[in-house]
N, CA, C and O atoms as a GROMACS GRO file, in nm:
protein
  568
    1MET      N    1   5.168   1.164  -7.913
    1MET     CA    2   5.033   1.198  -7.872
    1MET      C    3   4.993   1.128  -7.742
    1MET      O    4   4.905   1.175  -7.670
    2LEU      N    5   5.057   1.016  -7.712
    2LEU     CA    6   5.024   0.946  -7.588
    2LEU      C    7   5.064   1.027  -7.465
    2LEU      O    8   4.999   1.018  -7.361
    3TRP      N    9   5.172   1.107  -7.477
    3TRP     CA   10   5.211   1.195  -7.366
    3TRP      C   11   5.103   1.300  -7.343
    3TRP      O   12   5.066   1.329  -7.229
    4VAL      N   13   5.055   1.355  -7.451
    4VAL     CA   14   4.950   1.458  -7.442
    4VAL      C   15   4.824   1.398  -7.380
    4VAL      O   16   4.761   1.459  -7.292
    5LYS      N   17   4.786   1.280  -7.425
    5LYS     CA   18   4.668   1.212  -7.371
    5LYS      C   19   4.687   1.184  -7.222
    5LYS      O   20   4.594   1.203  -7.143
    6SER      N   21   4.805   1.138  -7.183
    6SER     CA   22   4.833   1.109  -7.042
    6SER      C   23   4.822   1.235  -6.957
    6SER      O   24   4.760   1.234  -6.851
    7LEU      N   25   4.881   1.343  -7.004
    7LEU     CA   26   4.875   1.469  -6.930
    7LEU      C   27   4.732   1.521  -6.922
    7LEU      O   28   4.690   1.576  -6.820
    8HIS      N   29   4.658   1.504  -7.031
    8HIS     CA   30   4.517   1.546  -7.030
    8HIS      C   31   4.440   1.470  -6.921
    8HIS      O   32   4.365   1.530  -6.845
    9ILE      N   33   4.459   1.341  -6.914
    9ILE     CA   34   4.388   1.260  -6.815
    9ILE      C   35   4.426   1.302  -6.673
    9ILE      O   36   4.340   1.314  -6.586
   10VAL      N   37   4.555   1.324  -6.649
   10VAL     CA   38   4.600   1.364  -6.516
   10VAL      C   39   4.540   1.497  -6.475
   10VAL      O   40   4.491   1.512  -6.363
   11PHE      N   41   4.543   1.595  -6.566
   11PHE     CA   42   4.490   1.727  -6.530
   11PHE      C   43   4.337   1.726  -6.518
   11PHE      O   44   4.282   1.798  -6.435
   12VAL      N   45   4.269   1.648  -6.600
   12VAL     CA   46   4.124   1.637  -6.586
   12VAL      C   47   4.089   1.573  -6.451
   12VAL      O   48   4.000   1.621  -6.381
   13ALA      N   49   4.160   1.466  -6.415
   13ALA     CA   50   4.135   1.400  -6.286
   13ALA      C   51   4.161   1.497  -6.170
   13ALA      O   52   4.086   1.500  -6.072
   14SER      N   53   4.266   1.574  -6.181
   14SER     CA   54   4.300   1.671  -6.076
   14SER      C   55   4.196   1.782  -6.068
   14SER      O   56   4.156   1.824  -5.960
   15TRP      N   57   4.153   1.831  -6.184
   15TRP     CA   58   4.051   1.935  -6.190
   15TRP      C   59   3.922   1.885  -6.123
   15TRP      O   60   3.861   1.956  -6.043
   16PHE      N   61   3.884   1.762  -6.157
   16PHE     CA   62   3.762   1.708  -6.099
   16PHE      C   63   3.776   1.683  -5.950
   16PHE      O   64   3.678   1.695  -5.876
   17ALA      N   65   3.894   1.649  -5.904
   17ALA     CA   66   3.913   1.633  -5.758
   17ALA      C   67   3.875   1.762  -5.687
   17ALA      O   68   3.809   1.759  -5.583
   18GLY      N   69   3.916   1.875  -5.743
   18GLY     CA   70   3.878   2.004  -5.686
   18GLY      C   71   3.729   2.029  -5.695
   18GLY      O   72   3.668   2.082  -5.602
   19LEU      N   73   3.669   1.990  -5.809
   19LEU     CA   74   3.525   2.010  -5.825
   19LEU      C   75   3.444   1.916  -5.737
   19LEU      O   76   3.328   1.945  -5.706
   20PHE      N   77   3.504   1.805  -5.696
   20PHE     CA   78   3.436   1.716  -5.602
   20PHE      C   79   3.443   1.772  -5.460
   20PHE      O   80   3.347   1.759  -5.384
   21TYR      N   81   3.555   1.833  -5.425
   21TYR     CA   82   3.576   1.873  -5.286
   21TYR      C   83   3.522   2.013  -5.253
   21TYR      O   84   3.473   2.036  -5.143
   22LEU      N   85   3.531   2.104  -5.348
   22LEU     CA   86   3.486   2.242  -5.321
   22LEU      C   87   3.340   2.248  -5.276
   22LEU      O   88   3.310   2.317  -5.178
   23PRO      N   89   3.248   2.180  -5.342
   23PRO     CA   90   3.109   2.183  -5.293
   23PRO      C   91   3.091   2.117  -5.156
   23PRO      O   92   2.996   2.149  -5.084
   24ARG      N   93   3.181   2.025  -5.120
   24ARG     CA   94   3.175   1.968  -4.984
   24ARG      C   95   3.206   2.077  -4.882
   24ARG      O   96   3.149   2.079  -4.773
   25ILE      N   97   3.299   2.166  -4.917
   25ILE     CA   98   3.326   2.279  -4.829
   25ILE      C   99   3.201   2.367  -4.820
   25ILE      O  100   3.169   2.420  -4.713
   26PHE      N  101   3.131   2.384  -4.932
   26PHE     CA  102   3.007   2.462  -4.931
   26PHE      C  103   2.903   2.399  -4.838
   26PHE      O  104   2.832   2.470  -4.767
   27VAL      N  105   2.895   2.264  -4.837
   27VAL     CA  106   2.803   2.195  -4.746
   27VAL      C  107   2.835   2.235  -4.603
   27VAL      O  108   2.747   2.270  -4.525
   28ASN      N  109   2.965   2.230  -4.570
   28ASN     CA  110   3.007   2.265  -4.434
   28ASN      C  111   2.981   2.412  -4.403
   28ASN      O  112   2.939   2.446  -4.293
   29LEU      N  113   3.006   2.499  -4.500
   29LEU     CA  114   2.979   2.641  -4.480
   29LEU      C  115   2.831   2.666  -4.454
   29LEU      O  116   2.795   2.749  -4.371
   30ALA      N  117   2.746   2.594  -4.526
   30ALA     CA  118   2.601   2.612  -4.508
   30ALA      C  119   2.555   2.564  -4.370
   30ALA      O  120   2.447   2.602  -4.324
   31MET      N  121   2.636   2.481  -4.305
   31MET     CA  122   2.599   2.426  -4.174
   31MET      C  123   2.662   2.503  -4.058
   31MET      O  124   2.631   2.476  -3.942
   32VAL      N  125   2.751   2.599  -4.087
   32VAL     CA  126   2.820   2.673  -3.981
   32VAL      C  127   2.720   2.761  -3.907
   32VAL      O  128   2.645   2.837  -3.969
   33PRO      N  129   2.719   2.752  -3.774
   33PRO     CA  130   2.631   2.842  -3.697
   33PRO      C  131   2.673   2.988  -3.716
   33PRO      O  132   2.791   3.018  -3.738
   34VAL      N  133   2.578   3.078  -3.708
   34VAL     CA  134   2.601   3.220  -3.731
   34VAL      C  135   2.710   3.276  -3.639
   34VAL      O  136   2.787   3.362  -3.681
   35ASP      N  137   2.717   3.228  -3.516
   35ASP     CA  138   2.813   3.283  -3.420
   35ASP      C  139   2.953   3.222  -3.430
   35ASP      O  140   3.042   3.259  -3.354
   36SER      N  141   2.974   3.130  -3.524
   36SER     CA  142   3.103   3.064  -3.538
   36SER      C  143   3.186   3.129  -3.648
   36SER      O  144   3.206   3.073  -3.756
   37VAL      N  145   3.233   3.249  -3.620
   37VAL     CA  146   3.306   3.329  -3.719
   37VAL      C  147   3.438   3.263  -3.758
   37VAL      O  148   3.472   3.261  -3.876
   38ALA      N  149   3.512   3.209  -3.663
   38ALA     CA  150   3.642   3.149  -3.691
   38ALA      C  151   3.628   3.028  -3.784
   38ALA      O  152   3.707   3.010  -3.876
   39GLU      N  153   3.528   2.945  -3.758
   39GLU     CA  154   3.505   2.828  -3.843
   39GLU      C  155   3.468   2.870  -3.985
   39GLU      O  156   3.516   2.814  -4.083
   40ARG      N  157   3.382   2.970  -3.994
   40ARG     CA  158   3.340   3.021  -4.125
   40ARG      C  159   3.459   3.076  -4.203
   40ARG      O  160   3.474   3.047  -4.322
   41GLU      N  161   3.543   3.153  -4.136
   41GLU     CA  162   3.660   3.212  -4.203
   41GLU      C  163   3.760   3.105  -4.246
   41GLU      O  164   3.820   3.115  -4.353
   42ARG      N  165   3.777   3.003  -4.165
   42ARG     CA  166   3.868   2.893  -4.200
   42ARG      C  167   3.817   2.820  -4.324
   42ARG      O  168   3.895   2.791  -4.415
   43LEU      N  169   3.689   2.790  -4.328
   43LEU     CA  170   3.630   2.722  -4.443
   43LEU      C  171   3.635   2.810  -4.568
   43LEU      O  172   3.661   2.761  -4.678
   44LEU      N  173   3.611   2.939  -4.552
   44LEU     CA  174   3.620   3.030  -4.667
   44LEU      C  175   3.762   3.037  -4.721
   44LEU      O  176   3.782   3.041  -4.843
   45LEU      N  177   3.861   3.038  -4.633
   45LEU     CA  178   4.001   3.038  -4.678
   45LEU      C  179   4.031   2.911  -4.755
   45LEU      O  180   4.094   2.916  -4.861
   46MET      N  181   3.987   2.797  -4.704
   46MET     CA  182   4.008   2.670  -4.774
   46MET      C  183   3.940   2.673  -4.911
   46MET      O  184   3.999   2.630  -5.010
   47ALA      N  185   3.818   2.724  -4.917
   47ALA     CA  186   3.743   2.728  -5.042
   47ALA      C  187   3.810   2.820  -5.144
   47ALA      O  188   3.819   2.787  -5.262
   48ARG      N  189   3.858   2.936  -5.098
   48ARG     CA  190   3.926   3.029  -5.191
   48ARG      C  191   4.052   2.966  -5.249
   48ARG      O  192   4.077   2.974  -5.370
   49LYS      N  193   4.131   2.903  -5.164
   49LYS     CA  194   4.256   2.840  -5.211
   49LYS      C  195   4.226   2.725  -5.306
   49LYS      O  196   4.292   2.709  -5.409
   50LEU      N  197   4.126   2.645  -5.272
   50LEU     CA  198   4.091   2.532  -5.359
   50LEU      C  199   4.035   2.580  -5.492
   50LEU      O  200   4.065   2.522  -5.596
   51MET      N  201   3.955   2.685  -5.491
   51MET     CA  202   3.900   2.740  -5.615
   51MET      C  203   4.013   2.788  -5.706
   51MET      O  204   4.011   2.762  -5.826
   52ARG      N  205   4.108   2.858  -5.649
   52ARG     CA  206   4.222   2.908  -5.728
   52ARG      C  207   4.302   2.791  -5.786
   52ARG      O  208   4.338   2.792  -5.903
   53PHE      N  209   4.331   2.691  -5.703
   53PHE     CA  210   4.408   2.575  -5.747
   53PHE      C  211   4.332   2.495  -5.853
   53PHE      O  212   4.390   2.452  -5.952
   54THR      N  213   4.202   2.476  -5.832
   54THR     CA  214   4.119   2.402  -5.926
   54THR      C  215   4.115   2.474  -6.062
   54THR      O  216   4.117   2.409  -6.166
   55THR      N  217   4.109   2.605  -6.059
   55THR     CA  218   4.109   2.682  -6.184
   55THR      C  219   4.242   2.665  -6.256
   55THR      O  220   4.245   2.652  -6.379
   56MET      N  221   4.351   2.665  -6.181
   56MET     CA  222   4.482   2.645  -6.244
   56MET      C  223   4.495   2.506  -6.305
   56MET      O  224   4.567   2.489  -6.404
   57LEU      N  225   4.428   2.407  -6.250
   57LEU     CA  226   4.431   2.272  -6.305
   57LEU      C  227   4.342   2.260  -6.429
   57LEU      O  228   4.370   2.179  -6.518
   58ALA      N  229   4.236   2.339  -6.435
   58ALA     CA  230   4.145   2.334  -6.549
   58ALA      C  231   4.214   2.380  -6.677
   58ALA      O  232   4.186   2.328  -6.785
   59VAL      N  233   4.302   2.477  -6.665
   59VAL     CA  234   4.366   2.535  -6.785
   59VAL      C  235   4.445   2.431  -6.863
   59VAL      O  236   4.420   2.414  -6.982
   60PRO      N  237   4.541   2.360  -6.801
   60PRO     CA  238   4.613   2.260  -6.880
   60PRO      C  239   4.523   2.143  -6.924
   60PRO      O  240   4.546   2.085  -7.030
   61ALA      N  241   4.421   2.109  -6.845
   61ALA     CA  242   4.328   2.005  -6.888
   61ALA      C  243   4.262   2.044  -7.019
   61ALA      O  244   4.250   1.962  -7.111
   62LEU      N  245   4.220   2.169  -7.029
   62LEU     CA  246   4.156   2.218  -7.152
   62LEU      C  247   4.256   2.230  -7.266
   62LEU      O  248   4.224   2.198  -7.380
   63VAL      N  249   4.376   2.278  -7.236
   63VAL     CA  250   4.479   2.293  -7.341
   63VAL      C  251   4.516   2.157  -7.400
   63VAL      O  252   4.521   2.141  -7.522
   64PHE      N  253   4.542   2.059  -7.313
   64PHE     CA  254   4.576   1.926  -7.364
   64PHE      C  255   4.459   1.862  -7.436
   64PHE      O  256   4.479   1.790  -7.534
   65GLY      N  257   4.337   1.886  -7.391
   65GLY     CA  258   4.220   1.836  -7.462
   65GLY      C  259   4.206   1.897  -7.600
   65GLY      O  260   4.176   1.826  -7.697
   66LEU      N  261   4.230   2.026  -7.610
   66LEU     CA  262   4.226   2.093  -7.741
   66LEU      C  263   4.336   2.039  -7.831
   66LEU      O  264   4.314   2.017  -7.950
   67TRP      N  265   4.454   2.018  -7.775
   67TRP     CA  266   4.567   1.962  -7.850
   67TRP      C  267   4.530   1.824  -7.906
   67TRP      O  268   4.558   1.793  -8.022
   68LEU      N  269   4.466   1.741  -7.824
   68LEU     CA  270   4.423   1.610  -7.870
   68LEU      C  271   4.320   1.622  -7.982
   68LEU      O  272   4.328   1.552  -8.083
   69TRP      N  273   4.226   1.711  -7.963
   69TRP     CA  274   4.120   1.730  -8.062
   69TRP      C  275   4.181   1.771  -8.196
   69TRP      O  276   4.147   1.715  -8.300
   70LEU      N  277   4.270   1.868  -8.192
   70LEU     CA  278   4.332   1.915  -8.316
   70LEU      C  279   4.434   1.815  -8.370
   70LEU      O  280   4.444   1.797  -8.491
   71GLY      N  281   4.508   1.749  -8.281
   71GLY     CA  282   4.612   1.655  -8.322
   71GLY      C  283   4.558   1.530  -8.387
   71GLY      O  284   4.615   1.480  -8.484
   72TYR      N  285   4.450   1.479  -8.335
   72TYR     CA  286   4.390   1.359  -8.392
   72TYR      C  287   4.294   1.392  -8.506
   72TYR      O  288   4.258   1.305  -8.586
   73GLY      N  289   4.254   1.516  -8.514
   73GLY     CA  290   4.160   1.555  -8.618
   73GLY      C  291   4.024   1.490  -8.601
   73GLY      O  292   3.950   1.472  -8.697
   74ILE      N  293   3.993   1.456  -8.477
   74ILE     CA  294   3.865   1.389  -8.455
   74ILE      C  295   3.752   1.491  -8.453
   74ILE      O  296   3.772   1.609  -8.428
   75GLY      N  297   3.636   1.442  -8.479
   75GLY     CA  298   3.519   1.528  -8.480
   75GLY      C  299   3.469   1.556  -8.620
   75GLY      O  300   3.361   1.613  -8.639
   76LYS      N  301   3.548   1.514  -8.718
   76LYS     CA  302   3.508   1.537  -8.857
   76LYS      C  303   3.454   1.407  -8.915
   76LYS      O  304   3.512   1.300  -8.895
   77GLY      N  305   3.345   1.416  -8.984
   77GLY     CA  306   3.289   1.298  -9.048
   77GLY      C  307   3.190   1.223  -8.961
   77GLY      O  308   3.157   1.264  -8.850
   78ALA      N  309   3.145   1.110  -9.016
   78ALA     CA  310   3.045   1.029  -8.948
   78ALA      C  311   3.108   0.952  -8.832
   78ALA      O  312   3.228   0.925  -8.832
   79GLY      N  313   3.027   0.917  -8.734
   79GLY     CA  314   3.073   0.836  -8.623
   79GLY      C  315   3.142   0.913  -8.513
   79GLY      O  316   3.204   0.853  -8.425
   80ASN      N  317   3.134   1.044  -8.516
   80ASN     CA  318   3.200   1.124  -8.414
   80ASN      C  319   3.100   1.204  -8.330
   80ASN      O  320   3.135   1.306  -8.271
   81GLY      N  321   2.978   1.159  -8.326
   81GLY     CA  322   2.878   1.226  -8.244
   81GLY      C  323   2.914   1.223  -8.096
   81GLY      O  324   2.879   1.314  -8.021
   82TRP      N  325   2.986   1.118  -8.056
   82TRP     CA  326   3.029   1.107  -7.916
   82TRP      C  327   3.114   1.227  -7.877
   82TRP      O  328   3.104   1.277  -7.764
   83LEU      N  329   3.199   1.273  -7.971
   83LEU     CA  330   3.287   1.385  -7.940
   83LEU      C  331   3.208   1.514  -7.920
   83LEU      O  332   3.237   1.592  -7.830
   84HIS      N  333   3.108   1.535  -8.003
   84HIS     CA  334   3.026   1.655  -7.988
   84HIS      C  335   2.951   1.652  -7.855
   84HIS      O  336   2.937   1.755  -7.788
   85ALA      N  337   2.903   1.533  -7.817
   85ALA     CA  338   2.836   1.520  -7.687
   85ALA      C  339   2.935   1.544  -7.573
   85ALA      O  340   2.902   1.607  -7.473
   86LYS      N  341   3.057   1.492  -7.589
   86LYS     CA  342   3.158   1.511  -7.484
   86LYS      C  343   3.195   1.659  -7.473
   86LYS      O  344   3.213   1.709  -7.362
   87LEU      N  345   3.206   1.728  -7.584
   87LEU     CA  346   3.237   1.871  -7.580
   87LEU      C  347   3.123   1.949  -7.513
   87LEU      O  348   3.148   2.048  -7.444
   88ALA      N  349   3.001   1.905  -7.533
   88ALA     CA  350   2.888   1.968  -7.463
   88ALA      C  351   2.902   1.947  -7.312
   88ALA      O  352   2.871   2.037  -7.233
   89ILE      N  353   2.948   1.830  -7.273
   89ILE     CA  354   2.970   1.804  -7.131
   89ILE      C  355   3.083   1.892  -7.077
   89ILE      O  356   3.075   1.941  -6.964
   90VAL      N  357   3.187   1.912  -7.157
   90VAL     CA  358   3.296   2.001  -7.115
   90VAL      C  359   3.242   2.141  -7.090
   90VAL      O  360   3.282   2.207  -6.993
   91VAL      N  361   3.154   2.187  -7.175
   91VAL     CA  362   3.092   2.319  -7.156
   91VAL      C  363   3.012   2.321  -7.025
   91VAL      O  364   3.016   2.420  -6.952
   92LEU      N  365   2.940   2.213  -6.997
   92LEU     CA  366   2.865   2.205  -6.872
   92LEU      C  367   2.958   2.204  -6.750
   92LEU      O  368   2.929   2.266  -6.648
   93VAL      N  369   3.072   2.134  -6.762
   93VAL     CA  370   3.169   2.132  -6.652
   93VAL      C  371   3.225   2.272  -6.630
   93VAL      O  372   3.242   2.316  -6.516
   94LEU      N  373   3.255   2.343  -6.738
   94LEU     CA  374   3.303   2.481  -6.724
   94LEU      C  375   3.197   2.569  -6.657
   94LEU      O  376   3.229   2.653  -6.574
   95GLY      N  377   3.072   2.548  -6.694
   95GLY     CA  378   2.963   2.622  -6.630
   95GLY      C  379   2.952   2.589  -6.482
   95GLY      O  380   2.930   2.678  -6.400
   96TYR      N  381   2.969   2.462  -6.448
   96TYR     CA  382   2.966   2.421  -6.307
   96TYR      C  383   3.082   2.484  -6.231
   96TYR      O  384   3.064   2.534  -6.120
   97HIS      N  385   3.199   2.483  -6.292
   97HIS     CA  386   3.318   2.544  -6.231
   97HIS      C  387   3.290   2.693  -6.204
   97HIS      O  388   3.319   2.745  -6.096
   98HIS      N  389   3.234   2.759  -6.303
   98HIS     CA  390   3.200   2.901  -6.287
   98HIS      C  391   3.097   2.921  -6.175
   98HIS      O  392   3.108   3.014  -6.095
   99SER      N  393   2.998   2.833  -6.170
   99SER     CA  394   2.895   2.846  -6.066
   99SER      C  395   2.956   2.827  -5.927
   99SER      O  396   2.909   2.888  -5.830
  100CYS      N  397   3.059   2.744  -5.916
  100CYS     CA  398   3.129   2.730  -5.787
  100CYS      C  399   3.191   2.863  -5.746
  100CYS      O  400   3.186   2.901  -5.630
  101GLY      N  401   3.250   2.933  -5.844
  101GLY     CA  402   3.308   3.064  -5.815
  101GLY      C  403   3.203   3.166  -5.772
  101GLY      O  404   3.225   3.245  -5.681
  102VAL      N  405   3.089   3.162  -5.838
  102VAL     CA  406   2.979   3.253  -5.802
  102VAL      C  407   2.929   3.223  -5.661
  102VAL      O  408   2.906   3.314  -5.582
  103LEU      N  409   2.912   3.094  -5.630
  103LEU     CA  410   2.866   3.057  -5.496
  103LEU      C  411   2.969   3.095  -5.390
  103LEU      O  412   2.932   3.138  -5.280
  104LEU      N  413   3.096   3.079  -5.421
  104LEU     CA  414   3.200   3.118  -5.325
  104LEU      C  415   3.191   3.267  -5.294
  104LEU      O  416   3.203   3.308  -5.179
  105LYS      N  417   3.172   3.348  -5.397
  105LYS     CA  418   3.157   3.493  -5.375
  105LYS      C  419   3.035   3.522  -5.288
  105LYS      O  420   3.040   3.610  -5.202
  106LYS      N  421   2.926   3.450  -5.311
  106LYS     CA  422   2.806   3.470  -5.228
  106LYS      C  423   2.831   3.430  -5.083
  106LYS      O  424   2.782   3.495  -4.991
  107PHE      N  425   2.906   3.322  -5.063
  107PHE     CA  426   2.941   3.283  -4.926
  107PHE      C  427   3.026   3.391  -4.861
  107PHE      O  428   3.007   3.422  -4.743
  108GLN      N  429   3.119   3.448  -4.935
  108GLN     CA  430   3.205   3.553  -4.880
  108GLN      C  431   3.123   3.676  -4.842
  108GLN      O  432   3.156   3.745  -4.746
  109GLN      N  433   3.018   3.703  -4.917
  109GLN     CA  434   2.932   3.819  -4.890
  109GLN      C  435   2.823   3.787  -4.787
  109GLN      O  436   2.750   3.877  -4.745
  110GLY      N  437   2.813   3.660  -4.748
  110GLY     CA  438   2.708   3.620  -4.655
  110GLY      C  439   2.570   3.621  -4.718
  110GLY      O  440   2.470   3.639  -4.649
  111ALA      N  441   2.565   3.600  -4.850
  111ALA     CA  442   2.439   3.611  -4.922
  111ALA      C  443   2.383   3.478  -4.969
  111ALA      O  444   2.292   3.476  -5.052
  112VAL      N  445   2.433   3.367  -4.918
  112VAL     CA  446   2.384   3.235  -4.962
  112VAL      C  447   2.254   3.203  -4.889
  112VAL      O  448   2.247   3.212  -4.766
  113GLN      N  449   2.154   3.166  -4.966
  113GLN     CA  450   2.022   3.135  -4.910
  113GLN      C  451   1.989   2.986  -4.915
  113GLN      O  452   1.881   2.945  -4.873
  114ARG      N  453   2.080   2.906  -4.967
  114ARG     CA  454   2.054   2.762  -4.986
  114ARG      C  455   2.094   2.682  -4.862
  114ARG      O  456   2.180   2.723  -4.784
  115SER      N  457   2.030   2.566  -4.846
  115SER     CA  458   2.057   2.480  -4.730
  115SER      C  459   2.172   2.384  -4.762
  115SER      O  460   2.213   2.369  -4.876
  116HIS      N  461   2.222   2.321  -4.657
  116HIS     CA  462   2.328   2.222  -4.675
  116HIS      C  463   2.277   2.104  -4.757
  116HIS      O  464   2.356   2.039  -4.826
  117VAL      N  465   2.148   2.075  -4.751
  117VAL     CA  466   2.092   1.965  -4.831
  117VAL      C  467   2.101   1.998  -4.979
  117VAL      O  468   2.136   1.912  -5.059
  118TRP      N  469   2.072   2.121  -5.016
  118TRP     CA  470   2.084   2.162  -5.156
  118TRP      C  471   2.228   2.145  -5.203
  118TRP      O  472   2.252   2.096  -5.314
  119PHE      N  473   2.324   2.186  -5.120
  119PHE     CA  474   2.464   2.173  -5.158
  119PHE      C  475   2.508   2.028  -5.166
  119PHE      O  476   2.598   1.995  -5.243
  120ARG      N  477   2.446   1.940  -5.090
  120ARG     CA  478   2.477   1.797  -5.100
  120ARG      C  479   2.436   1.745  -5.238
  120ARG      O  480   2.508   1.664  -5.297
  121TRP      N  481   2.324   1.790  -5.289
  121TRP     CA  482   2.281   1.750  -5.424
  121TRP      C  483   2.367   1.818  -5.530
  121TRP      O  484   2.406   1.755  -5.629
  122TYR      N  485   2.396   1.944  -5.509
  122TYR     CA  486   2.484   2.019  -5.601
  122TYR      C  487   2.619   1.950  -5.614
  122TYR      O  488   2.679   1.951  -5.721
  123ASN      N  489   2.666   1.891  -5.506
  123ASN     CA  490   2.794   1.821  -5.503
  123ASN      C  491   2.797   1.698  -5.594
  123ASN      O  492   2.905   1.652  -5.632
  124GLU      N  493   2.682   1.645  -5.629
  124GLU     CA  494   2.676   1.524  -5.712
  124GLU      C  495   2.686   1.553  -5.861
  124GLU      O  496   2.710   1.462  -5.940
  125VAL      N  497   2.667   1.676  -5.901
  125VAL     CA  498   2.667   1.712  -6.043
  125VAL      C  499   2.798   1.674  -6.113
  125VAL      O  500   2.792   1.613  -6.220
  126PRO      N  501   2.917   1.709  -6.060
  126PRO     CA  502   3.039   1.673  -6.133
  126PRO      C  503   3.061   1.522  -6.144
  126PRO      O  504   3.125   1.476  -6.238
  127VAL      N  505   3.009   1.446  -6.049
  127VAL     CA  506   3.020   1.300  -6.058
  127VAL      C  507   2.946   1.250  -6.182
  127VAL      O  508   2.998   1.168  -6.258
  128LEU      N  509   2.826   1.300  -6.201
  128LEU     CA  510   2.746   1.259  -6.317
  128LEU      C  511   2.808   1.306  -6.448
  128LEU      O  512   2.809   1.232  -6.546
  129LEU      N  513   2.861   1.427  -6.449
  129LEU     CA  514   2.924   1.479  -6.571
  129LEU      C  515   3.049   1.399  -6.606
  129LEU      O  516   3.071   1.368  -6.723
  130LEU      N  517   3.130   1.364  -6.507
  130LEU     CA  518   3.248   1.284  -6.533
  130LEU      C  519   3.209   1.145  -6.583
  130LEU      O  520   3.270   1.093  -6.677
  131LEU      N  521   3.109   1.085  -6.522
  131LEU     CA  522   3.061   0.954  -6.564
  131LEU      C  523   3.018   0.956  -6.711
  131LEU      O  524   3.056   0.869  -6.789
  132LEU      N  525   2.940   1.056  -6.747
  132LEU     CA  526   2.895   1.067  -6.886
  132LEU      C  527   3.012   1.088  -6.982
  132LEU      O  528   3.016   1.027  -7.089
  133ALA      N  529   3.106   1.173  -6.945
  133ALA     CA  530   3.221   1.201  -7.032
  133ALA      C  531   3.304   1.074  -7.053
  133ALA      O  532   3.345   1.045  -7.166
  134VAL      N  533   3.331   1.001  -6.947
  134VAL     CA  534   3.412   0.879  -6.959
  134VAL      C  535   3.340   0.776  -7.046
  134VAL      O  536   3.402   0.712  -7.131
  135ILE      N  537   3.210   0.759  -7.026
  135ILE     CA  538   3.134   0.664  -7.108
  135ILE      C  539   3.141   0.705  -7.255
  135ILE      O  540   3.162   0.620  -7.342
  136LEU      N  541   3.124   0.833  -7.282
  136LEU     CA  542   3.130   0.879  -7.421
  136LEU      C  543   3.266   0.853  -7.485
  136LEU      O  544   3.274   0.811  -7.600
  137VAL      N  545   3.373   0.879  -7.411
  137VAL     CA  546   3.508   0.863  -7.466
  137VAL      C  547   3.545   0.716  -7.483
  137VAL      O  548   3.605   0.679  -7.584
  138VAL      N  549   3.510   0.633  -7.387
  138VAL     CA  550   3.549   0.492  -7.392
  138VAL      C  551   3.458   0.411  -7.484
  138VAL      O  552   3.505   0.336  -7.568
  139VAL      N  553   3.327   0.426  -7.467
  139VAL     CA  554   3.231   0.346  -7.541
  139VAL      C  555   3.204   0.401  -7.682
  139VAL      O  556   3.179   0.325  -7.775
  140LYS      N  557   3.211   0.532  -7.695
  140LYS     CA  558   3.180   0.600  -7.822
  140LYS      C  559   3.047   0.545  -7.880
  140LYS      O  560   3.046   0.483  -7.987
  141PRO      N  561   2.938   0.568  -7.808
  141PRO     CA  562   2.810   0.504  -7.846
  141PRO      C  563   2.749   0.555  -7.977
  141PRO      O  564   2.660   0.492  -8.033
  142PHE      N  565   2.796   0.668  -8.026
  142PHE     CA  566   2.742   0.719  -8.153
  142PHE      C  567   2.844   0.808  -8.221
  142PHE      O  568   2.818   0.861  -8.329
   0.00000   0.00000   0.00000
């Protein structure tokens, strides 16, 4: 089980690296002048490739997490509220990942109405979600 746990951690860290960087590309896209077509296309290409790669990293992270959940049999009985809270955070991370895909499509269509400042705040969401998940897993406060 330690191999599974190790692989889960590696893929989660890799998945989050993509979720940290993709919105930074969105910040840059939101700042691109209208007449800078080449810069916009370059950033869109980077964002598309990163989104695809980040999605591929999410799959094994989720599979190994499910394997751990089923393998350890955790979540049953008293004292496992931390796991339910962590699973709720996983759902929020999946929602955030999906919202990145939606925003990327809007950027491709030229339909984004948000400022670079909004994207700077949006970029902080996965940091907070990761912080909460790690605290729940390590501290197990309830």
